[in-house]
N, C-alpha and C positions, 0 to 999 in steps of 0.2 A: 873492632869487630861489629859493634852496634851500628856504627856509621855505615860500614860496608853493607850490613843487612838492610839498612834503610834505603840505601842507593839501589840495592837489588830489587827491593819491593817496588820502589818508584819506577824503576825500569820495567818491571813486570806489568804494573798498572798502565804505564805508558804504551807498552806493546799491545796490551788488551784493548785499550781505548783506540789506538791507531788501527786495530783490526776491525773496528766497527764501521760498517758502511755509513757514509755521510747521510744518505737518505733515511737511515734509521735513527739518527741522533735526535731529531725533533720528537719522534715517538717515544724514545727512551726518556727524554726530558719531561714530556707530558705525563708518562706513566710514573716517573719518580715524584713529580709534584703531587699527583693524586695520592700516592702512597704516603708521602710526608704529611699531607693534609689529614689523612685518616689517623696517622700515628699521633698527630698533635692532640687528638681527642683523649689520648691515654698518657702520653709522656709529658711531664712538666718541662716548660721552656725557660731559659734564662731571659731576663728582662731585655737585654740587648737584642737577642734574636727575636723576641716578641715585638719590640719596636720596629725592627727591620721588616718583619713580615706584615705588620700593620701598615707601614708606609707603602710597601709593595702592593698590598690589597687596595689601598686608596688610589695609587697610581694606575693600576689595572682597571679599576672602575672608571676612572677618568678617560682612559684610552678607549674603553668599550663604548662609552656614550659619544665620544668624538667620532668613532668609526661609524656609528649609526647615523650621525649627522652628515658625514661625507659620502656615504653610499648613495647611489642613485636609485637602487631598487632594494627592497627588503630581502629578496632571495639571494643577494650578493653575499650576505653574511650567513651562510648556511650553517655554520658551526655555532651560531649564537645560542640555540637551545641547550646544547651540551655545555657551552661555556657558562651559561646561566646556572646550571646544576653545580659545576665545579666551583665557581666563585661563591655560591651559596654555602656549600659544604666547607670551603676554605674559611669564609667569614665566621661561620658558626664554630669551627675548630679554634680560631683565634679568640672568639668570645669565651669559650670554655677554658682555654689556657689562661686568659687574663683573669677569669673568675677564680681559678685555682690559686694563682699567685696572690691576688688581692686578699683572699680569705686566709692564706697561709702566712703572709708577711705583715698584713695589717698596715700600721703607720710606716713601717720600713719599706713598703713597696715603692720602687723608684722607676716605674715605667714612664718614660718621657712622653710618649704619645697620649696616654690616658691622662696624665697630669696636665698636659698642655690643653687638652680639650675640656678638662674640668675647671680650668682657671682662665687661661687666655681667651679661649673661644667664648666662654660665658661673659667675661668682661668685668666681673666683680668677685671679691673674696668674702669669706665668712658666710653668715646665714643668708645674706642678700644674694650672694652668688649661687648658693644652693637652690634657693627659690627660683631664681632666673633660669639656671641650668635645667631644673626640673620642668619648668614651663616650656622651655625651648624643646626639650626632649619629647614632651607630650605633644607639642605642636607637630614636630617632625613625624612622630608615630601616626598622628591623626591624618596628616597629609598623605602619608604612604598608604594607610589602611583605607581611608574613605575616598580618596581621589585617585591616586596613581595606580595602586595595586588593584582596586576594584574595577577601575576603567580598563586597565590592561588585560585583566582576566576576561572581562566581558568582550573586549575587542578581539582577543585571540579566538574566542569561541565563534564569534560572528564571522571573522575572517576565514577561519577554517571551513565553516559550513558553506559560505558563499563561494569560496574558491573551489571546493569540491563540486558544488552544483554547476559551476560555470565551466568545468573541465570539458564536457562533451562539445559545447559550442566552440570553445577555443580550439579543440582538435579539428572540428569541422572547418573552422576558419583557415587553419594552416593547410588542410587538404585542399580547400578551395583555391588558395593562393598558389599552391603547387600545381594544381590542374590548369589554372589560368596561365601558368608560365612565369608568374611573378617571382618565384623562388625555385631553386633547384632541389633535388632530393636530399642533398647533404644539409642544406639550410633547413628544410622541413624537419629532418631528423633532429637537428640541433635544437630547434624551437620546441619540439615535442619533449625532448629530454629536459629542457629548461622548465617546461610546464610541469613535468613530473616532479622535478626537484622543488619547484615552488609549492606544489600541493603538499609534498612531504614536509616542507619547512613549516607551513602554517599549521599542519596537523601536530607537529612537534611543539610548536609555540603554544598551542592550546594546552598541552600538558605542562610545558615549562613554566607557564604563567602561574601555575599552582605553587611552584617552588618559591616564587617571590612572595606570594601570600603567606605561605608557611614560614618563611624566613622572618617576616615582620612579627608574626604571632610568637615565634620562639624568642625573638629579640626582646619583646615585652616581658615574657616569662623569665628570661635570664636576668633582666634588670631588677625585677621584683625579688627574685631569689638573692641577687647580690645585696640588695638593701636589707632584707630580712635576715639572710644568712650572715651578713657582715655584722649586724647588730648583735646577733646571738653569739657569734665567734668572738667579737670584740669585748663584750661584757663578761661572758662566761669563761672564755679560755684565755684571753689576753688581759683580763682584769682592767679594762678601760671603763671609764664612766660613760653613762648614757649620752651625755653631751659630746664627749670626745669621740665615742664610737659613731654617733650620728654624723658629726662633721667629717670624719674620715671615710666611712664606708658609703655614705650617701654621695659624697663628692666623687669617690672612685666609681661608684655605680653609674652616676650620670656621665662621667667622662668616658667610661667603658661603653655605655650605651650610645653616646654620640659618635665615638670613633668607630663603632661597628655599624651603626645605622646610617651614617653619612655615606659610606660606599654602597650600602644597600639602597639608599635613596637614589644614588646615581644609576645603579643597575635597574631599579624600578622605572626610572625615567627613560633609560635606554630601551627597556621593554615596551613602554608605551609609545615611544617614537618609532620603533621598528614595526610595531603593529599598525600604527595609523599612517605610516609613510606610504604615499601613493607612488605608483610606478612612474618614473621620470627618467629623462636622459641626463640629468645633472644632479648635483648634490643639493642638500636641503638649503644651504646658504645661497647657492646660485639660483634656486627656485624662488626664494624669498626676494632676492634682489630683482629678479625679472618680473615677478608678479606684483611687487609693490611699486614698480616704476612704469607701469603701463599707462596709468591715467594721472596726468599731472594736475588735472582740474581739482581733484579731491584735496590736494595739498594747498591750493589757493583757498578753498573753503575752510580747511583746518586753520590756515593762517589768520583768516578774518575772525574766526570763532575765538582763537586764542587771544588775539588783540582785544576783542570785546571783553573777554573774561578779565584781562589785565586792567581794564578801565573801571570795572565794578569795584565799589568800596569794600574793603576788607580782604580782597584777594591779592596775593603777592605779585605786584606788577613786575618786579625784578626777575620773576621766573617766567610769567606768561608772555611778556613782551619779547624777550630774546627767543623763546620758543616759536613765537609768531613769525619773527624775522627769519629764523632758521627754516621753518616750513615754507615761507615764501621763496627763499633762495632755492630750496629743493624743487619747488614747482617751476621756477624760472629755468633751472638747469634741465629738468626733464622735458619742458616744453621745447627747448632748443634742440635737444637730442631727438625728440619726436619729429621735428621739422627736417632734420638732417636725414633721418631714416626714410621719411616720405619722399625726399628728393632723390635718394640713392636708387630706388627701383626705376624711376623715370630715366635717370642718367644711364643706368645699366641697360635699360631697354633701347635707348638711343644708340649706345655703343654697340649693343648686340645687332641692331638693325644695320648699322654701318659696317660691322665686321662681316655680317652674313652676306652682304652684297659683294664682298671681295674674297671671303674665305669659305670655300665649299667643302673643306675637310671636316667640318662639324656636322655634315648631313648624316643623320642616323641611318644605318643600313636597314633594308626591308626585312620584315619577319619571314623566316623560312616557311612558316605555315600559320595562317590566321583565320579566325572565324568571326565574321561580322554579323551582328544581329540587329533587326529592326526594333523599334522601341517596345512593341508589344511582346517581344520574346525575352526581354531583360529579366523577367521573373524566373526564367529557367536557370539563371546564374546568380540569383539573389541568395546571399548567405542566410538571410532571415527566413527564407522560404525553402530551405533544404539544399539549394544549389545542386539539384539532381543532375543537370547536364555536366557540371564540373566533375562529379564523381564518374560519370560515364566516360568523359574524356580521359581521365586518369586510367581507367580500366582499358580503354582502347589503346593507349600508348604502351601499356604492359603487354596486351595481347599481340599487338603488331610486332613488338620486339621478339616475342616468342615465335610468331608465325613467319615473318620474312627476314628476321635477323637484323632489322634496322631499328635503332633507337631513335624515335621521332623527336626532333627538337621541341622545345616548349611551344605550345599552341596558344597564341595570344587571342583572347576573346574580348572583343570591343563592340560597343554599340555604334551604329552608323545611321544617322538621321536621314541620309539620302535613300535608304532602303524603305520599302513599304513597311507598314506597321508590323506585319507578321511574316516578313521575308528574312531570309538569311543567305549568306554566300561565303564560299571558301576562296581564299587567295593564297597562292604560293609566290613568295617574293613580290608581293604587290599586284599580281596578275590573277584575275578571277579564273577559277577552274571548276566551279560548281555553284549552283544556286537552287533554292527551293522556297516554297511558301507553305506555312502551317496554319492551322486553326486551333487556337488555344482553347482548352476545355473539350476538344473533340478527338476522335480516334480515326486513324487511317485504316480502312479495310481493303486489303490487297487481294485481288482475284488471282489465285495461282493457276487457274484454268480448270479446276475440278470442283467448282462451287455447285452444291446440291440445290441451293435455294437462293434466289435473289433477295437482297435487302434494300431498303430505301435509304438514300443518302445523296449527298452532293458529289457529282462525278468529278473526278480529277485524275491526275497522273502521278504515280509514285516517282519522287524526284531522283532517286538513285539509279534505277534501271529502266524507268519509263513505262512500267507496267500499269494497266488500267486499275483504278482504285476508287474508293468512295470515302467521303468524310461522313462519319456517323457519330451519333451522340452516345452518352453513357448508357442510355436505356436500350440501345440497339446492339451494344457490344456483345452481350451473351448470345443473342440470336445469330450474329455474324460468325461467332466462333463455331457454333453448332452447324452452320451452313457451309463451313469449309474455308472461310476467308482467313487471311493472316491479318490479325488486328494488332496495331502498334500505336503507342502514344507519341506525342511530339518529341520528347527527348530521344526516344529510340529511333525516330526517323532521322534526326540529325546525326546520331551516333552511327547508324548504318551508312549514311551518306559519307561521313568522315572516314570510316573504315575503308570504303571503296575508293575514296579520293586518295588516301595514303597508298593503297596498293597500286592504283593506276599511275600515280605520279611519284612513286618511290625513287625512281632514278633522278628526278629533278631535286628531290629533297636531299639526297646524298651529295653533299659538297665535300671539298677537300678538308674543311675543318672537322666535319663529322667523321671522315675517314681517319684523320689524324687521331681523333679521340678513340676510335676503335682500335687502332694500332697501339696506342698508349695503354689501353686496358688489357690487350692481349700480351703485351710485353712482360707483364708481371709473372704470368704463368708459362708463356712460350717465348722466352727471349731469343732463342736460337732462330726460330721461324721468322720472327719480326725483323731481326737483324739481317738475315739473309735476303728477305724480300725488299728491305730498304736499300740494300746494295745492288739490287737487280737493275739492269739497264732500262727496264720498263718505266721506272720512276713512279712517283706518287700520282701524277696525272694519268699514267697508263693504268695503274691499279684502279683508280676511280672509274675510268671508262669501262674496264672489264666488269666491275661490280654493277655499274649502271646498265650494261648490256644484259646482265643476268636479271636485274630487277625489272627491266622493261618487259621481259617475258615471264615475270612473276616467279622466278626461281629464287628460293630463299637463300640468303647468304649467311644464315646462322652458323653453318659449319665453316666458319671463317678460317680455321686452321687448315683444313683441306684445301680451301680456295687459295690461300697464300702459299702453301707448299707447292701446289701445281703451278702457280705463277712463277715461283722461284725456280722450278725445274725447267720450264720452257722459256722463261725470260732470259735465261743465259744463252739461248739459241737464237731467238728472234724477238723483235719488238713489235711484231704484227699483233695488234690488239684483237682483231677478229679471230685469228688463228688460236691465240691463247684462250679466248673466250670459249671456243669449241672444246679445247682440252679441259678446261675447268668444268664445263657441262658434263663431259664424259667422266670426270672424276666424281661428279655428283649424280651419276646415272641412276643409282638405286633410289636416291631421294626423289628425283624427277619422275621416275616411273611410278613409284608408290603414290606420288601426289595426284596422278591422273587415273590410276587404276580403280576399278570398282571393288565392291566387297569381296568378290571372288578372285581378286588379284589378276584381273584381266584388263588389257588395253584394247579398246575397239578403235581401229584406225583405218584410214585410207592410204593407199600408195599412189605414186605418180607414175604415169607411163614413162618408160625410159627415154623415148624420143623427146617428150616435153621437158623432162628433167635435164637432158643434155642441152636443150635449147636455152634453158634458164641459166645453166652454168656458162655456156658460150657467150651470153649477153652480159656477163659480169663486168661492172665498171666500178672502179674504186674512187670514191669522192671524199671530201673533207669530213663528211658525216658518217662515213663507213661504206660498206659494199652495197651496191644496188643492182637489180636485174633490169636491163634496158631492153625488154622485149618489144617486138613490133606491136603497134596498137591493136591490129587485128588479132594477133596471136594472144595478146593479154586479155582482150575482150572475151575470146572464146574460152580461155583458161578460167577466167573469173566466173563465167556462166556455169562451167562444170563445177567450180568450187561452191557456188550457190546451191546447186542441185545436191551436192554431197552434204552440205550443211543442213539442208532440209531433211535429208534422210536421217541424220544424227538426231535432230530434234524429234522426229517422228518415232524413232526407236527409243527415245528417253535416255540417251547416254549423256553423261555429265559434261564431256568435253569433245570438241571437234579437233581430232588429232590427225595429222598428216605425216607419214613416214617417208623420208628421203635420204639421200646420201649425205656424207659429212660436208662435201663441197657445196651441195645445193641448199642445205638447211638454212644458213644465214640469209641466202638470197631469197628463198621462199618466204621467210618470215619478214624480211624487209619489204618485199613487194606487196605482201598482203596485210601489212600492219594497219593501214587506214581502212581498207574495205572489210577486213575480217579481224577486228582487234582481239577477239577471244580465241583465235586459231592457235593450236599448239603444234609447233613444228619440231619433230624429233628426228635425229639421225640414227642410222642403223647401229652406230657404235655406242649409243646411249641406252640400248636395250640390255636388260640383265636377265640371267637365267631364272630368277625367282618369279618372274612375271610371265603370264600367258598372253598370247596375242591373238586377236581375231580381226581378220581383214573384212572391212565393210565394202570393199570394191576398189577400183582403180580410177583415178581422175584422168580423163582422156579429153583430147580436143575433138569435139564433135564435128563431123563433116570433114 
């Protein structure tokens, strides 16, 4: 029955253990170890278990110091401060347990680890061994207290303070790299999280270093108590003589002190190593190997010096001469390796030149969008000077994504020595699309047409819209503001120009790779829509052209779900990109109307005389680039003259947009025909008007004569 009961209990424990998730097993083991360590302070341990735990403590200390040597960065060992506390408590618990057994058992104490350290490690028996052991113990304590512990504590304080002070600059550096396109948003977030962890790590190490200092002090106190308490217990309770009690308890106290302080010495050394370890891409050993093998000349000098020392009378030549030969062999070996390393780049360059002449697949693709700066404008992106332009670029990318729905790819910012000192230019896929010139330390005062008082300055033209402007100094800035000028600084000029470049050339920036990224992002929340549109006969290229048609007319594609649903609806009927574009515009009618309506929700527009509109429709020609209106030259000239007159009326009335209303069939033809002459013209079809918007007709565009 008893056996059956045991089997049942084992089966129950097995079922309970099997029910524990594997991910919780490490947590349970750690919690159990901490509880056992605390209980050791109260419960006496048998000597066998005490020896086992002491060996385990020594092994763990060795593993910890090896881990600090093999880690490339201090923050890779984030759990070290907590481990430091746990190992300190565990070591103290062992020390207290061993003290209890030594005082209780006296000469009968048979702890193997303590006896080994009190005899074998010391190397002598009797009074001589006691003296040697005591001296070694004192030296270990002195090294820990005066050298390692004190240095580690101070190093932890300095590292924590300097790391905290450097955090803002490090964050700015990451933001600068992200703005320049060197890293993506995910990488920037990962680096910031690592910085946060590193800061927390050094802060915790500042506190954890105190554990090491306290452990050493308590170890000294426990050893003194072991000696004094042992003598009192041995003489008064165990009836031992002073000589016998001294030989027994002092030996055990020294052995116990050594067996407890040796792991503590390893932990203290690990603390010092992890505090002083600089950030690197390799382990400590690899760094030493690399840094000690860079200059072979110093080993030749060392070899000569050692050989000279060996020749001096009284010095051991049998030591210095072999060391001199060894140093010379190292110098010779390093010199050969250095020669090989110098030859490799030249060989690689030759091979690269030869391969480049025949292999064109390695040519790097052009940047989707880049900003090139003259030498004098480099301070605008200098991290040490705030990198104000980089912050502006990051903000522009976010604002553009919200405004037109297009996530602009990384904008590469580089210096170009071919530009004038204070000149900049924008390029899309290597082709220049905009250029401007600045005056560092000055401000651009733009005349919006309502200036109350003229100010003095260097006349120029605003690079984005071509408006008349002045370069003014800091002293004139406040006066220009009061006079009604729009005053902007150099970073704002580039930022405004970049925003306009993106809006104007958004269709060129949207490639198929960007479209694929948009679809992949939407697929997480709208899988049915993305799946249907991908199966549509329109294809990825057709979707790209539809979106490009919208962006050319500055229609935001942020409502991508509505756009894709409309493409899926009409893509099953036709593959005509122009037709589907009009249907997408009609689906976005409310968005388009509100985009151009004034504060009173009113659209001010012109209409086209029916005869002219029909002539435009009849002249329709379909080309590879889309639909165009091939009007007779005389008719087109008269039409454009009427359009110029209408545009002048819009400007005089102060309306924000030049809007022309026409039929659905004529709308794409009107926009295509006027794109070059009237780039800001807004062509709306009657089907794009929504009931929420009021309309005001400014007149009819007619062919005069």
